[in-house]
KOLLUMDREN-896042 format. One record per residue (C-alpha): residue number from 0; chain; x, y, z. Coordinates in pm, 1 decimal. Layout:
REM KOLLUMDREN-896042
<i->NUM | ch->A | xx->X | yy->Y | zz->Z>
...
REM end
This chain:
REM KOLLUMDREN-896042
<i->0 | ch->A | xx->14711.9 | yy->10361.7 | zz->13325.3>
<i->1 | ch->A | xx->14642.6 | yy->10407.0 | zz->12991.3>
<i->2 | ch->A | xx->14329.8 | yy->10253.4 | zz->12881.7>
<i->3 | ch->A | xx->14339.1 | yy->9903.6 | zz->12703.4>
<i->4 | ch->A | xx->14210.6 | yy->9951.9 | zz->12373.0>
<i->5 | ch->A | xx->13882.4 | yy->9715.0 | zz->12271.0>
<i->6 | ch->A | xx->13983.2 | yy->9496.9 | zz->11993.6>
<i->7 | ch->A | xx->13825.4 | yy->9209.2 | zz->12084.9>
<i->8 | ch->A | xx->13423.6 | yy->9046.8 | zz->11990.2>
<i->9 | ch->A | xx->13196.7 | yy->9063.9 | zz->12279.3>
<i->10 | ch->A | xx->13134.9 | yy->8773.0 | zz->12492.8>
<i->11 | ch->A | xx->12727.0 | yy->8607.5 | zz->12479.6>
<i->12 | ch->A | xx->12684.8 | yy->8790.3 | zz->12824.1>
<i->13 | ch->A | xx->12810.7 | yy->9109.6 | zz->12710.5>
<i->14 | ch->A | xx->12572.3 | yy->9106.0 | zz->12401.5>
<i->15 | ch->A | xx->12213.0 | yy->9016.6 | zz->12596.9>
<i->16 | ch->A | xx->12281.6 | yy->9253.3 | zz->12882.9>
<i->17 | ch->A | xx->12356.9 | yy->9541.9 | zz->12602.7>
<i->18 | ch->A | xx->11988.0 | yy->9347.1 | zz->12445.7>
<i->19 | ch->A | xx->11840.9 | yy->9358.6 | zz->12801.6>
<i->20 | ch->A | xx->11904.2 | yy->9735.9 | zz->12835.8>
<i->21 | ch->A | xx->11765.0 | yy->9793.9 | zz->12480.8>
<i->22 | ch->A | xx->12062.4 | yy->9829.6 | zz->12298.7>
<i->23 | ch->A | xx->12045.9 | yy->9717.0 | zz->11995.2>
<i->24 | ch->A | xx->12115.2 | yy->9852.9 | zz->11576.8>
<i->25 | ch->A | xx->11819.9 | yy->10018.4 | zz->11494.4>
<i->26 | ch->A | xx->11736.7 | yy->10279.7 | zz->11207.5>
<i->27 | ch->A | xx->11444.9 | yy->10547.8 | zz->11206.0>
<i->28 | ch->A | xx->11445.6 | yy->10590.8 | zz->10831.3>
<i->29 | ch->A | xx->11427.3 | yy->10216.5 | zz->10739.4>
<i->30 | ch->A | xx->11155.6 | yy->10187.3 | zz->10969.9>
<i->31 | ch->A | xx->11023.2 | yy->10549.1 | zz->10839.7>
<i->32 | ch->A | xx->11079.1 | yy->10415.4 | zz->10456.4>
<i->33 | ch->A | xx->10905.1 | yy->10067.6 | zz->10542.0>
<i->34 | ch->A | xx->10597.6 | yy->10274.3 | zz->10632.5>
<i->35 | ch->A | xx->10602.5 | yy->10511.1 | zz->10362.9>
<i->36 | ch->A | xx->10624.9 | yy->10237.6 | zz->10116.2>
<i->37 | ch->A | xx->10333.1 | yy->10058.2 | zz->10230.5>
<i->38 | ch->A | xx->10100.6 | yy->10333.9 | zz->10273.3>
<i->39 | ch->A | xx->10198.9 | yy->10400.3 | zz->9828.3>
<i->40 | ch->A | xx->10122.1 | yy->10023.6 | zz->9834.4>
<i->41 | ch->A | xx->9801.0 | yy->10095.2 | zz->10049.2>
<i->42 | ch->A | xx->9737.2 | yy->10319.5 | zz->9825.1>
<i->43 | ch->A | xx->9769.4 | yy->10203.0 | zz->9466.5>
<i->44 | ch->A | xx->9565.2 | yy->9978.3 | zz->9521.9>
<i->45 | ch->A | xx->9288.1 | yy->10136.5 | zz->9706.8>
<i->46 | ch->A | xx->9360.3 | yy->10508.0 | zz->9630.0>
<i->47 | ch->A | xx->9038.4 | yy->10549.0 | zz->9358.8>
<i->48 | ch->A | xx->8786.2 | yy->10428.4 | zz->9605.8>
<i->49 | ch->A | xx->8920.9 | yy->10654.6 | zz->9875.9>
<i->50 | ch->A | xx->8942.8 | yy->10950.4 | zz->9627.4>
<i->51 | ch->A | xx->8643.3 | yy->10914.8 | zz->9503.9>
<i->52 | ch->A | xx->8448.5 | yy->10917.9 | zz->9869.0>
<i->53 | ch->A | xx->8685.4 | yy->11269.9 | zz->9966.8>
<i->54 | ch->A | xx->8549.1 | yy->11388.9 | zz->9674.3>
<i->55 | ch->A | xx->8170.5 | yy->11312.2 | zz->9736.3>
<i->56 | ch->A | xx->8188.4 | yy->11437.3 | zz->10108.2>
<i->57 | ch->A | xx->8379.4 | yy->11760.4 | zz->9994.4>
<i->58 | ch->A | xx->8142.2 | yy->11791.8 | zz->9728.5>
<i->59 | ch->A | xx->7838.7 | yy->11763.7 | zz->9897.3>
<i->60 | ch->A | xx->7946.4 | yy->12047.9 | zz->10215.4>
<i->61 | ch->A | xx->8026.8 | yy->12267.0 | zz->9945.1>
<i->62 | ch->A | xx->7720.1 | yy->12210.1 | zz->9749.9>
<i->63 | ch->A | xx->7575.1 | yy->12257.0 | zz->10097.0>
<i->64 | ch->A | xx->7721.0 | yy->12595.8 | zz->10180.4>
<i->65 | ch->A | xx->7526.0 | yy->12856.4 | zz->10199.2>
<i->66 | ch->A | xx->7607.2 | yy->13241.1 | zz->10289.9>
<i->67 | ch->A | xx->7463.0 | yy->13190.0 | zz->10632.1>
<i->68 | ch->A | xx->7656.8 | yy->12874.3 | zz->10617.2>
<i->69 | ch->A | xx->8001.9 | yy->13013.1 | zz->10583.4>
<i->70 | ch->A | xx->7957.0 | yy->13184.0 | zz->10974.8>
<i->71 | ch->A | xx->8305.6 | yy->13052.8 | zz->11181.2>
<i->72 | ch->A | xx->8094.3 | yy->12851.0 | zz->11346.7>
<i->73 | ch->A | xx->7884.2 | yy->12670.4 | zz->11141.5>
<i->74 | ch->A | xx->8246.0 | yy->12631.9 | zz->10909.6>
<i->75 | ch->A | xx->8362.5 | yy->12449.4 | zz->11238.8>
<i->76 | ch->A | xx->8103.9 | yy->12258.3 | zz->11295.9>
<i->77 | ch->A | xx->8090.6 | yy->12151.2 | zz->10994.6>
<i->78 | ch->A | xx->8471.0 | yy->12062.3 | zz->10971.1>
<i->79 | ch->A | xx->8426.5 | yy->11842.6 | zz->11280.4>
<i->80 | ch->A | xx->8146.7 | yy->11663.7 | zz->11118.4>
<i->81 | ch->A | xx->8353.8 | yy->11558.7 | zz->10848.6>
<i->82 | ch->A | xx->8694.5 | yy->11429.8 | zz->11033.9>
<i->83 | ch->A | xx->8517.6 | yy->11114.0 | zz->11184.6>
<i->84 | ch->A | xx->8377.6 | yy->11008.0 | zz->10750.0>
<i->85 | ch->A | xx->8718.4 | yy->11117.8 | zz->10680.3>
<i->86 | ch->A | xx->8958.9 | yy->10867.8 | zz->10887.2>
<i->87 | ch->A | xx->8726.3 | yy->10604.7 | zz->10770.0>
<i->88 | ch->A | xx->8813.7 | yy->10674.9 | zz->10439.9>
<i->89 | ch->A | xx->9163.7 | yy->10690.3 | zz->10479.7>
<i->90 | ch->A | xx->9161.2 | yy->10465.7 | zz->10800.8>
<i->91 | ch->A | xx->9352.5 | yy->10181.4 | zz->10500.1>
<i->92 | ch->A | xx->9629.3 | yy->10455.6 | zz->10459.3>
<i->93 | ch->A | xx->9719.9 | yy->10479.5 | zz->10862.1>
<i->94 | ch->A | xx->9709.6 | yy->10072.0 | zz->10930.5>
<i->95 | ch->A | xx->9960.0 | yy->10045.4 | zz->10663.4>
<i->96 | ch->A | xx->10141.1 | yy->10309.6 | zz->10830.7>
<i->97 | ch->A | xx->10132.0 | yy->10206.3 | zz->11208.7>
<i->98 | ch->A | xx->10139.8 | yy->9817.9 | zz->11027.2>
<i->99 | ch->A | xx->10462.2 | yy->9950.0 | zz->10778.4>
<i->100 | ch->A | xx->10663.2 | yy->10085.3 | zz->11119.5>
<i->101 | ch->A | xx->10545.8 | yy->9807.6 | zz->11354.4>
<i->102 | ch->A | xx->10752.3 | yy->9550.9 | zz->11114.3>
<i->103 | ch->A | xx->11052.2 | yy->9741.5 | zz->11028.3>
<i->104 | ch->A | xx->11092.1 | yy->9817.7 | zz->11431.8>
<i->105 | ch->A | xx->11066.4 | yy->9385.5 | zz->11516.6>
<i->106 | ch->A | xx->11234.0 | yy->9300.5 | zz->11215.4>
<i->107 | ch->A | xx->11559.5 | yy->9525.4 | zz->11337.8>
<i->108 | ch->A | xx->11520.2 | yy->9455.6 | zz->11676.3>
<i->109 | ch->A | xx->11368.3 | yy->9093.0 | zz->11652.5>
<i->110 | ch->A | xx->11070.1 | yy->9155.7 | zz->11864.5>
<i->111 | ch->A | xx->11304.7 | yy->9320.8 | zz->12191.9>
<i->112 | ch->A | xx->11039.9 | yy->9470.4 | zz->12481.4>
<i->113 | ch->A | xx->11343.8 | yy->9587.9 | zz->12735.7>
<i->114 | ch->A | xx->11214.8 | yy->9778.2 | zz->13023.1>
<i->115 | ch->A | xx->11496.4 | yy->9931.8 | zz->13067.5>
<i->116 | ch->A | xx->11500.3 | yy->10098.9 | zz->12767.1>
<i->117 | ch->A | xx->11214.1 | yy->10325.6 | zz->12844.3>
<i->118 | ch->A | xx->11331.9 | yy->10420.0 | zz->13248.4>
<i->119 | ch->A | xx->11419.5 | yy->10749.1 | zz->13334.8>
<i->120 | ch->A | xx->11779.0 | yy->10850.1 | zz->13265.6>
<i->121 | ch->A | xx->11814.1 | yy->11150.2 | zz->13470.6>
<i->122 | ch->A | xx->12177.3 | yy->11219.3 | zz->13293.7>
<i->123 | ch->A | xx->12022.4 | yy->11334.5 | zz->12970.1>
<i->124 | ch->A | xx->11837.8 | yy->11585.5 | zz->13132.9>
<i->125 | ch->A | xx->12202.2 | yy->11756.4 | zz->13250.9>
<i->126 | ch->A | xx->12306.2 | yy->12075.2 | zz->13159.7>
<i->127 | ch->A | xx->12640.0 | yy->12005.5 | zz->13087.8>
<i->128 | ch->A | xx->12570.3 | yy->11577.8 | zz->12910.2>
<i->129 | ch->A | xx->12334.1 | yy->11762.5 | zz->12683.4>
<i->130 | ch->A | xx->12564.6 | yy->12018.5 | zz->12564.7>
<i->131 | ch->A | xx->12862.9 | yy->11772.7 | zz->12512.5>
<i->132 | ch->A | xx->12597.9 | yy->11498.8 | zz->12311.8>
<i->133 | ch->A | xx->12537.9 | yy->11834.5 | zz->12092.8>
<i->134 | ch->A | xx->12866.0 | yy->11845.5 | zz->11957.0>
<i->135 | ch->A | xx->12961.1 | yy->11459.6 | zz->12005.7>
<i->136 | ch->A | xx->13109.6 | yy->11305.1 | zz->11678.0>
<i->137 | ch->A | xx->12749.6 | yy->11081.4 | zz->11676.1>
<i->138 | ch->A | xx->12575.8 | yy->11386.1 | zz->11676.6>
<i->139 | ch->A | xx->12781.4 | yy->11556.4 | zz->11373.8>
<i->140 | ch->A | xx->12681.3 | yy->11247.3 | zz->11184.1>
<i->141 | ch->A | xx->12310.9 | yy->11281.8 | zz->11243.8>
<i->142 | ch->A | xx->12324.5 | yy->11543.6 | zz->11103.7>
<i->143 | ch->A | xx->12546.7 | yy->11444.2 | zz->10789.6>
<i->144 | ch->A | xx->12264.6 | yy->11212.5 | zz->10732.4>
<i->145 | ch->A | xx->11991.4 | yy->11429.3 | zz->10784.3>
<i->146 | ch->A | xx->12102.0 | yy->11676.4 | zz->10574.7>
<i->147 | ch->A | xx->12194.4 | yy->11418.3 | zz->10319.4>
<i->148 | ch->A | xx->11849.0 | yy->11242.1 | zz->10349.5>
<i->149 | ch->A | xx->11681.4 | yy->11609.2 | zz->10304.5>
<i->150 | ch->A | xx->11897.1 | yy->11677.1 | zz->9958.9>
<i->151 | ch->A | xx->11849.7 | yy->11303.1 | zz->9853.7>
<i->152 | ch->A | xx->11432.6 | yy->11371.4 | zz->9909.7>
<i->153 | ch->A | xx->11440.7 | yy->11723.8 | zz->9719.8>
<i->154 | ch->A | xx->11594.0 | yy->11611.1 | zz->9456.0>
<i->155 | ch->A | xx->11334.9 | yy->11349.7 | zz->9375.5>
<i->156 | ch->A | xx->11065.4 | yy->11545.9 | zz->9422.2>
<i->157 | ch->A | xx->11228.4 | yy->11835.3 | zz->9214.5>
<i->158 | ch->A | xx->11293.4 | yy->11586.0 | zz->8958.3>
<i->159 | ch->A | xx->10926.1 | yy->11433.4 | zz->8927.8>
<i->160 | ch->A | xx->10771.9 | yy->11810.2 | zz->8942.4>
<i->161 | ch->A | xx->11009.4 | yy->11901.0 | zz->8652.1>
<i->162 | ch->A | xx->10907.4 | yy->11622.6 | zz->8503.4>
<i->163 | ch->A | xx->10540.5 | yy->11679.2 | zz->8519.6>
<i->164 | ch->A | xx->10533.2 | yy->12004.3 | zz->8526.1>
<i->165 | ch->A | xx->10298.9 | yy->12076.6 | zz->8200.5>
<i->166 | ch->A | xx->10063.6 | yy->11871.2 | zz->8358.7>
<i->167 | ch->A | xx->10085.3 | yy->12067.4 | zz->8686.5>
<i->168 | ch->A | xx->10015.1 | yy->12434.7 | zz->8547.9>
<i->169 | ch->A | xx->9731.1 | yy->12298.3 | zz->8383.5>
<i->170 | ch->A | xx->9556.4 | yy->12186.7 | zz->8682.7>
<i->171 | ch->A | xx->9401.2 | yy->12584.7 | zz->8756.1>
<i->172 | ch->A | xx->9175.8 | yy->12548.2 | zz->8416.0>
<i->173 | ch->A | xx->9060.0 | yy->12171.6 | zz->8571.2>
<i->174 | ch->A | xx->8725.8 | yy->12080.2 | zz->8733.5>
<i->175 | ch->A | xx->8769.8 | yy->11935.2 | zz->9075.2>
<i->176 | ch->A | xx->8759.1 | yy->11577.2 | zz->8976.6>
<i->177 | ch->A | xx->9031.5 | yy->11584.1 | zz->8715.8>
<i->178 | ch->A | xx->9256.4 | yy->11852.7 | zz->8949.4>
<i->179 | ch->A | xx->9225.8 | yy->11621.7 | zz->9203.9>
<i->180 | ch->A | xx->9253.0 | yy->11282.7 | zz->9043.2>
<i->181 | ch->A | xx->9592.1 | yy->11484.8 | zz->8845.2>
<i->182 | ch->A | xx->9740.8 | yy->11598.1 | zz->9206.0>
<i->183 | ch->A | xx->9714.3 | yy->11251.9 | zz->9336.2>
<i->184 | ch->A | xx->9880.6 | yy->11146.7 | zz->9007.4>
<i->185 | ch->A | xx->10172.6 | yy->11350.3 | zz->9059.3>
<i->186 | ch->A | xx->10199.2 | yy->11275.9 | zz->9471.3>
<i->187 | ch->A | xx->10170.2 | yy->10921.0 | zz->9392.6>
<i->188 | ch->A | xx->10449.7 | yy->10869.3 | zz->9203.6>
<i->189 | ch->A | xx->10660.6 | yy->11158.0 | zz->9412.3>
<i->190 | ch->A | xx->10604.5 | yy->10916.6 | zz->9719.5>
<i->191 | ch->A | xx->10672.1 | yy->10635.9 | zz->9502.4>
<i->192 | ch->A | xx->11032.9 | yy->10776.7 | zz->9420.1>
<i->193 | ch->A | xx->11048.3 | yy->10901.1 | zz->9732.3>
<i->194 | ch->A | xx->10973.1 | yy->10576.1 | zz->9937.6>
<i->195 | ch->A | xx->11201.9 | yy->10372.0 | zz->9728.1>
<i->196 | ch->A | xx->11471.6 | yy->10687.7 | zz->9805.9>
<i->197 | ch->A | xx->11405.5 | yy->10662.4 | zz->10153.6>
<i->198 | ch->A | xx->11427.7 | yy->10239.4 | zz->10179.8>
<i->199 | ch->A | xx->11795.2 | yy->10249.5 | zz->9986.8>
<i->200 | ch->A | xx->11890.4 | yy->10545.6 | zz->10246.8>
<i->201 | ch->A | xx->11748.3 | yy->10335.0 | zz->10548.6>
<i->202 | ch->A | xx->11921.3 | yy->10042.2 | zz->10447.1>
<i->203 | ch->A | xx->12251.0 | yy->10173.8 | zz->10450.8>
<i->204 | ch->A | xx->12190.0 | yy->10393.7 | zz->10771.5>
<i->205 | ch->A | xx->12115.9 | yy->10020.3 | zz->10928.0>
<i->206 | ch->A | xx->12412.9 | yy->9900.6 | zz->10802.7>
<i->207 | ch->A | xx->12620.9 | yy->10205.4 | zz->10990.6>
<i->208 | ch->A | xx->12443.6 | yy->10128.6 | zz->11275.4>
<i->209 | ch->A | xx->12457.7 | yy->9783.9 | zz->11295.9>
<i->210 | ch->A | xx->12841.8 | yy->9877.5 | zz->11234.4>
<i->211 | ch->A | xx->12852.1 | yy->10182.0 | zz->11534.7>
<i->212 | ch->A | xx->12672.5 | yy->9908.0 | zz->11780.1>
<i->213 | ch->A | xx->12950.0 | yy->9646.6 | zz->11692.5>
<i->214 | ch->A | xx->13224.8 | yy->9875.1 | zz->11779.1>
<i->215 | ch->A | xx->13029.6 | yy->10031.7 | zz->12078.6>
<i->216 | ch->A | xx->13022.6 | yy->9660.8 | zz->12228.7>
<i->217 | ch->A | xx->13408.7 | yy->9530.5 | zz->12163.2>
<i->218 | ch->A | xx->13547.1 | yy->9475.1 | zz->12486.4>
<i->219 | ch->A | xx->13946.7 | yy->9481.1 | zz->12572.0>
<i->220 | ch->A | xx->14104.0 | yy->9199.6 | zz->12656.9>
<i->221 | ch->A | xx->14099.8 | yy->9227.1 | zz->13040.0>
<i->222 | ch->A | xx->13704.5 | yy->9304.0 | zz->13047.3>
<i->223 | ch->A | xx->13643.7 | yy->8963.3 | zz->12870.2>
<i->224 | ch->A | xx->13866.0 | yy->8769.7 | zz->13107.7>
<i->225 | ch->A | xx->13657.7 | yy->8927.1 | zz->13341.3>
<i->226 | ch->A | xx->13294.3 | yy->8861.8 | zz->13208.6>
<i->227 | ch->A | xx->13405.7 | yy->8546.6 | zz->13129.9>
<i->228 | ch->A | xx->13478.7 | yy->8491.2 | zz->13532.1>
<i->229 | ch->A | xx->13173.4 | yy->8644.7 | zz->13656.1>
<i->230 | ch->A | xx->12994.9 | yy->8453.7 | zz->13436.9>
<i->231 | ch->A | xx->13136.0 | yy->8106.5 | zz->13440.7>
<i->232 | ch->A | xx->13395.7 | yy->8162.2 | zz->13732.7>
<i->233 | ch->A | xx->13777.7 | yy->8187.4 | zz->13714.7>
<i->234 | ch->A | xx->13864.9 | yy->7977.1 | zz->13355.8>
<i->235 | ch->A | xx->14160.7 | yy->7770.2 | zz->13564.7>
<i->236 | ch->A | xx->13889.3 | yy->7674.1 | zz->13819.6>
<i->237 | ch->A | xx->13631.6 | yy->7605.6 | zz->13536.3>
<i->238 | ch->A | xx->13911.8 | yy->7386.2 | zz->13327.6>
<i->239 | ch->A | xx->14025.2 | yy->7177.2 | zz->13640.2>
<i->240 | ch->A | xx->13643.2 | yy->7130.2 | zz->13772.5>
<i->241 | ch->A | xx->13569.5 | yy->6935.8 | zz->13416.9>
<i->242 | ch->A | xx->13907.6 | yy->6806.4 | zz->13403.5>
<i->243 | ch->A | xx->13777.1 | yy->6639.9 | zz->13732.3>
<i->244 | ch->A | xx->13407.4 | yy->6560.2 | zz->13577.6>
<i->245 | ch->A | xx->13582.5 | yy->6425.1 | zz->13314.8>
<i->246 | ch->A | xx->13788.4 | yy->6185.7 | zz->13579.6>
<i->247 | ch->A | xx->13538.5 | yy->6083.3 | zz->13713.0>
<i->248 | ch->A | xx->13303.0 | yy->5953.3 | zz->13421.1>
<i->249 | ch->A | xx->13578.8 | yy->5799.4 | zz->13293.6>
<i->250 | ch->A | xx->13584.9 | yy->5580.1 | zz->13635.6>
<i->251 | ch->A | xx->13281.5 | yy->5440.9 | zz->13598.1>
<i->252 | ch->A | xx->13032.6 | yy->5516.0 | zz->13307.6>
<i->253 | ch->A | xx->13068.2 | yy->5373.7 | zz->13007.2>
<i->254 | ch->A | xx->12894.7 | yy->5475.7 | zz->12628.9>
<i->255 | ch->A | xx->12613.0 | yy->5210.8 | zz->12720.0>
<i->256 | ch->A | xx->12482.5 | yy->5385.7 | zz->12964.4>
<i->257 | ch->A | xx->12167.6 | yy->5511.0 | zz->12753.2>
<i->258 | ch->A | xx->12052.6 | yy->5146.4 | zz->12703.7>
<i->259 | ch->A | xx->12096.7 | yy->5007.8 | zz->13040.8>
<i->260 | ch->A | xx->11784.0 | yy->4796.1 | zz->13182.9>
<i->261 | ch->A | xx->11778.0 | yy->4884.7 | zz->13528.5>
<i->262 | ch->A | xx->12021.6 | yy->5083.2 | zz->13780.9>
<i->263 | ch->A | xx->12053.5 | yy->4933.0 | zz->14184.6>
<i->264 | ch->A | xx->12111.5 | yy->5186.0 | zz->14415.6>
<i->265 | ch->A | xx->12204.6 | yy->5175.6 | zz->14763.9>
<i->266 | ch->A | xx->12035.4 | yy->5476.9 | zz->14780.7>
<i->267 | ch->A | xx->12255.3 | yy->5753.9 | zz->14676.8>
<i->268 | ch->A | xx->12644.2 | yy->5614.7 | zz->14809.5>
<i->269 | ch->A | xx->12635.6 | yy->5322.2 | zz->14544.4>
<i->270 | ch->A | xx->12446.8 | yy->5336.7 | zz->14218.0>
<i->271 | ch->A | xx->12516.8 | yy->4981.7 | zz->13984.2>
<i->272 | ch->A | xx->12383.7 | yy->5027.8 | zz->13555.9>
<i->273 | ch->A | xx->12275.3 | yy->4649.6 | zz->13417.6>
<i->274 | ch->A | xx->12200.5 | yy->4571.6 | zz->13075.2>
<i->275 | ch->A | xx->12084.4 | yy->4199.1 | zz->12928.5>
<i->276 | ch->A | xx->12021.4 | yy->4157.0 | zz->12607.2>
<i->277 | ch->A | xx->11964.3 | yy->3753.5 | zz->12585.6>
<i->278 | ch->A | xx->12096.5 | yy->3781.0 | zz->12200.4>
<i->279 | ch->A | xx->12421.9 | yy->3863.1 | zz->12308.8>
<i->280 | ch->A | xx->12483.6 | yy->3779.1 | zz->12589.3>
<i->281 | ch->A | xx->12518.4 | yy->3525.3 | zz->12908.7>
<i->282 | ch->A | xx->12406.2 | yy->3712.3 | zz->13201.5>
<i->283 | ch->A | xx->12397.3 | yy->4120.7 | zz->13249.6>
<i->284 | ch->A | xx->12684.4 | yy->4332.8 | zz->13222.4>
<i->285 | ch->A | xx->12780.3 | yy->4627.3 | zz->13446.8>
<i->286 | ch->A | xx->12748.8 | yy->4932.6 | zz->13227.8>
<i->287 | ch->A | xx->12779.4 | yy->5237.5 | zz->13453.3>
<i->288 | ch->A | xx->12909.6 | yy->5199.4 | zz->13863.9>
<i->289 | ch->A | xx->13051.5 | yy->5405.8 | zz->14071.3>
<i->290 | ch->A | xx->13052.1 | yy->5559.8 | zz->14416.6>
<i->291 | ch->A | xx->12954.4 | yy->5894.0 | zz->14568.1>
<i->292 | ch->A | xx->12953.3 | yy->6200.0 | zz->14293.6>
<i->293 | ch->A | xx->12986.5 | yy->5911.5 | zz->14064.1>
<i->294 | ch->A | xx->12693.1 | yy->5731.7 | zz->14149.0>
<i->295 | ch->A | xx->12496.1 | yy->6071.9 | zz->14133.1>
<i->296 | ch->A | xx->12614.3 | yy->6105.2 | zz->13785.7>
<i->297 | ch->A | xx->12481.1 | yy->5765.4 | zz->13735.8>
<i->298 | ch->A | xx->12167.6 | yy->5798.0 | zz->13879.5>
<i->299 | ch->A | xx->12077.1 | yy->6124.8 | zz->13707.4>
<i->300 | ch->A | xx->12160.5 | yy->6024.9 | zz->13390.4>
<i->301 | ch->A | xx->11934.4 | yy->5670.7 | zz->13457.4>
<i->302 | ch->A | xx->11623.6 | yy->6001.7 | zz->13519.5>
<i->303 | ch->A | xx->11767.7 | yy->6132.0 | zz->13232.0>
<i->304 | ch->A | xx->11716.2 | yy->5880.5 | zz->12988.4>
<i->305 | ch->A | xx->11381.7 | yy->5720.0 | zz->13206.3>
<i->306 | ch->A | xx->11626.2 | yy->5400.3 | zz->13339.5>
<i->307 | ch->A | xx->11478.3 | yy->5227.5 | zz->13601.2>
<i->308 | ch->A | xx->11627.9 | yy->5317.8 | zz->13976.9>
<i->309 | ch->A | xx->11552.3 | yy->5020.1 | zz->14237.0>
<i->310 | ch->A | xx->11698.1 | yy->5096.3 | zz->14583.1>
<i->311 | ch->A | xx->11860.3 | yy->4771.2 | zz->14709.6>
<i->312 | ch->A | xx->12187.4 | yy->4800.1 | zz->14937.8>
<i->313 | ch->A | xx->12275.2 | yy->4505.1 | zz->15011.4>
<i->314 | ch->A | xx->12267.8 | yy->4381.6 | zz->14617.4>
<i->315 | ch->A | xx->12462.5 | yy->4716.8 | zz->14506.8>
<i->316 | ch->A | xx->12691.5 | yy->4735.8 | zz->14737.7>
<i->317 | ch->A | xx->12774.0 | yy->4332.4 | zz->14614.7>
<i->318 | ch->A | xx->12788.4 | yy->4435.2 | zz->14287.2>
<i->319 | ch->A | xx->13002.3 | yy->4737.2 | zz->14282.0>
<i->320 | ch->A | xx->13265.6 | yy->4474.8 | zz->14528.0>
<i->321 | ch->A | xx->13244.3 | yy->4187.0 | zz->14267.8>
<i->322 | ch->A | xx->13203.0 | yy->4392.5 | zz->13968.2>
<i->323 | ch->A | xx->13447.5 | yy->4590.2 | zz->13711.7>
<i->324 | ch->A | xx->13272.9 | yy->4841.2 | zz->13443.4>
<i->325 | ch->A | xx->13216.9 | yy->4599.4 | zz->13153.8>
<i->326 | ch->A | xx->13190.1 | yy->4277.6 | zz->13324.0>
<i->327 | ch->A | xx->12922.0 | yy->4035.7 | zz->13353.3>
<i->328 | ch->A | xx->12730.9 | yy->3991.8 | zz->13660.7>
<i->329 | ch->A | xx->12857.6 | yy->3692.8 | zz->13879.6>
<i->330 | ch->A | xx->12703.3 | yy->3353.4 | zz->13897.1>
<i->331 | ch->A | xx->12654.0 | yy->3352.5 | zz->14239.2>
<i->332 | ch->A | xx->12425.8 | yy->3718.6 | zz->14211.4>
<i->333 | ch->A | xx->12246.2 | yy->3548.4 | zz->13913.6>
<i->334 | ch->A | xx->11912.4 | yy->3500.1 | zz->14203.7>
<i->335 | ch->A | xx->11841.4 | yy->3837.8 | zz->14331.9>
<i->336 | ch->A | xx->11950.0 | yy->4034.9 | zz->13993.2>
<i->337 | ch->A | xx->11675.1 | yy->3769.2 | zz->13813.1>
<i->338 | ch->A | xx->11393.6 | yy->3908.0 | zz->14052.9>
<i->339 | ch->A | xx->11569.0 | yy->4276.1 | zz->14018.3>
<i->340 | ch->A | xx->11535.2 | yy->4224.3 | zz->13640.7>
<i->341 | ch->A | xx->11162.1 | yy->4053.3 | zz->13708.4>
<i->342 | ch->A | xx->11052.8 | yy->4342.3 | zz->13845.9>
<i->343 | ch->A | xx->11157.2 | yy->4535.5 | zz->13617.2>
<i->344 | ch->A | xx->10964.2 | yy->4346.6 | zz->13342.4>
<i->345 | ch->A | xx->10632.8 | yy->4371.5 | zz->13556.2>
<i->346 | ch->A | xx->10659.7 | yy->4757.4 | zz->13627.2>
<i->347 | ch->A | xx->10730.3 | yy->4790.0 | zz->13198.4>
<i->348 | ch->A | xx->10417.4 | yy->4570.5 | zz->13158.8>
<i->349 | ch->A | xx->10189.2 | yy->4732.3 | zz->13428.4>
<i->350 | ch->A | xx->10315.3 | yy->5090.9 | zz->13258.9>
<i->351 | ch->A | xx->10187.7 | yy->4943.7 | zz->12912.2>
<i->352 | ch->A | xx->9884.2 | yy->4783.3 | zz->12971.6>
<i->353 | ch->A | xx->9811.0 | yy->5159.8 | zz->13200.0>
<i->354 | ch->A | xx->9904.3 | yy->5346.5 | zz->12879.6>
<i->355 | ch->A | xx->9762.5 | yy->5154.3 | zz->12619.5>
<i->356 | ch->A | xx->10051.6 | yy->5076.8 | zz->12471.8>
<i->357 | ch->A | xx->10157.3 | yy->5423.6 | zz->12334.1>
REM end
């Protein structure tokens, strides 16, 4: 049997499952580019101070060095002693790299933390699968992107060195501080241009990864139908169920149900919702009525809208038997309905007094 072509957009369930498994469009190149760009910004605003402190550390070490100190053990000990102060000086740059990587990754994955993505997949250590991946289309594309990226970065670096070749050649005749300042200037220009180039490459790579991810998520029509059945049940059954629900609601619930003052129940066999506006009505009117499933839906809506529910089986049965949707309460039930509304008003007043009118 031929494989059905995947031409359909993925269902929300398919997207949700892929995200839970850590399958999202990401570009490592874009993350590295953002990190490098933030490193350059950190060095641009604080580099002069960091360079000065690094040169001070270097000069103090060189000035204190003697022939006795140049023993390998002494040199190693001195080098180790410099690690902590050098790390403190370069901390802003390292922090910028960490922040850039985290921000870029979070922006691409929308803060996704998928534990399924870090679970061991033993199929990846299978030599046969590894050999297939090595010569797969995706691997060839990744190799081509890497070669293109290296070529662009080398071109940018060579361009910077070529433009400042005369200055670089003069470094041999300069003292330590001027030479280091010139070297940092050349390196800073190179990093800035490479960062911009990498951002462009990373953005293009993210676009490709997003397109490829969407392509991988595509589904066949059969898969879409199966996915919908698994999430919502059979579409035909679901459609019939919704039609039945609409029919039940149409039998006894009006649009004025949320404005009801009270729902009288039996407690679950019957439910009658009453609304009374003395400026518009001579007597309370029925805005919802029903039994069994419809009654349960009326009670659910009453709880949702904060409508008071009063259990009074005799009154509920009498109202259901003598009133249709939209009818006013019959005169013979005025007394009992008035007592119910009086109880509702008393309870409202008690709530207002307890909450201080809030």
